[in-house]
N, C-alpha and C positions, 0 to 999 in steps of 0.2 A: 223820820222818813226813811223808807227803804226802797231799793230798786226791786221791782217784782216783774216777772215774766208774764206777759199777757198776750193775747192775740189781738192784733190791730185789724179791725174790720175793713178799713179803707184799703190797706195794702195786703190783706190776707196773709200777714206774716207775724211771727212771734217777735215781740219787742219787749224791752224792759222799760218800765215807767216808774217815776217816783210816786209812792202812795203813802198815806199815813200808816204808822205801824199797826193801827187798829184794823186795817184792811189787809195786812200782810198775811200771805199764806206760806210763801217761801221766797227768799231772796235768791237771785241767780246772777251769774256772770258768764261771759263767754271767754274762751281762750283764743287769742288772735296774735300770731307772730310771737308766741311765748309770753305775751303780756295779758294780764287780766284787763278786760275791757267791759265797761258797762254801757249798754245801749241807751241812747238818748230818746226823747220822744220822737215820733215819726217825722221824717224829713218833710212830708207833705204839710204838716202844720206850720213849720217855719217858712216854707215856700209860700203857702197860702197867706200867711201873715204879711210877708214881704209884698206879695202881689197886691193885697188889699191896701197896704200903706202907700203904694205908688200912686193910687188915686187921690191921695191927700197931700201929695208933695207940692210945695210952693217954692218959688225962688228964695223966699225968706227962711223957710223951715229947713230945706235941704237943697242948697244952691247947686251942688255938683250933680245930684240926681235930677233936679229940674232941668239943668243944662243938657244932660244926657238924653232925657226923654224928649226934649224939644229939638234935638239934633236930627232926629229921623231914624228910620229903621236901618239904613245903610251904616250909619255911624255906630249904632248899638250893635249891629252884626259884626262890625270890625272889632269892637271891644270884646265880644264873645270869642272871636278868633284869636285875638291877642292873649286873652286870659287862658285859653286852652293851651296855647303854646307855652305860657309861663308855668302851667301845671306840669306839662311834659318836661320842661327844663328842670324843675325841682325834683321830679321823679328820677331823672337821669343822674342828678346830683346826689341822690339818696338822702334828701332833706325832708324828713317826714313832716316837720312843723311847717316848712315852706309849702309842701303839697297841701296841707290843711288850709293855710292862708290863701293860697292862690285858688284853691277849689272854692272857697267862700266867695272870692272875687268873681270867679267864673259863674257860679250859681246866681249871684246878684245880677250880673250882666245878662245872663240867660233869661232870668225872670223879667228883667227890664225889656228884653227883646220880645218875649211873649206878650207883655203888657202893650207894648208899642204896636204889635201885630194883631192885637185883639184876640189873642189865644189865652184861654183860662187854664190854669194848672190842671183842672179836672179833665180837660181834653187830653193832656199829656198822660195823666194817670190812666185814663180809659184806653189809650193806645198801648201803654205798657201792659195793662191787664189783658188786652186782646192778644198781644204777643205771647204773654205767659200762657194763656189758654191754648194757643196754637202750637207753641214751640216748647212749652214746659218751663220756660224762663223768659224774662222780658229782654232777651238779647236782640241785637241788631238782626233784622230780617235778612236772610240770604238773598243775594242779588243774582243768583244763577237764572238762566233763561226761563225756566218753567216755574220757579218758586220765588222769584224776586218780589219786591214790595208791590209793584203794580199787579203782578199775578195774584197775590193774596188779596188785593182790593178789587180784583176783577177787571183791571184795566186792559182793554183789548190790544193796546199798543205793545204790551209785553207778554201777555199770557199766551205762550206757545206760538206767537206770531212774529211779525217783524220782517225785515228784509235781510239781504246778504251782509249789510254793514253791521248787523248785530252779532254775526258769527265770529 
């Protein structure tokens, strides 16, 4: 098996995937922070797999996850907040492995929140793709008065309107 660079249709990005040597045209790697790094399969597939598996969780099969999902959106949202803080702490501590571990926890809790809120990962990917088409990258939408998130969605409460409190 060899890592090969291919274009991922879902994310419209180049990714490296493991393929049998018989399919190999050229192996590739990326340089990141001076280290050779091989790209893994698209994040979307792992997140989709986690999302699908949440529908099959029982207290017997995954007691912690079942308890989290039963606790409600507020508790799951609190867990997302906590994990985001832990990622930030690991980043400030310059602990790369810690960032990876806490990022996995953050993504797990974020996907649990989406599941609890009835939001499918495809909805999030569509929003990211929309941002990439509008902004050139799927970055956070600017919140300035005329170009904020509501302005981009056509929300009349923000698009060039408002009252003195907005100033």
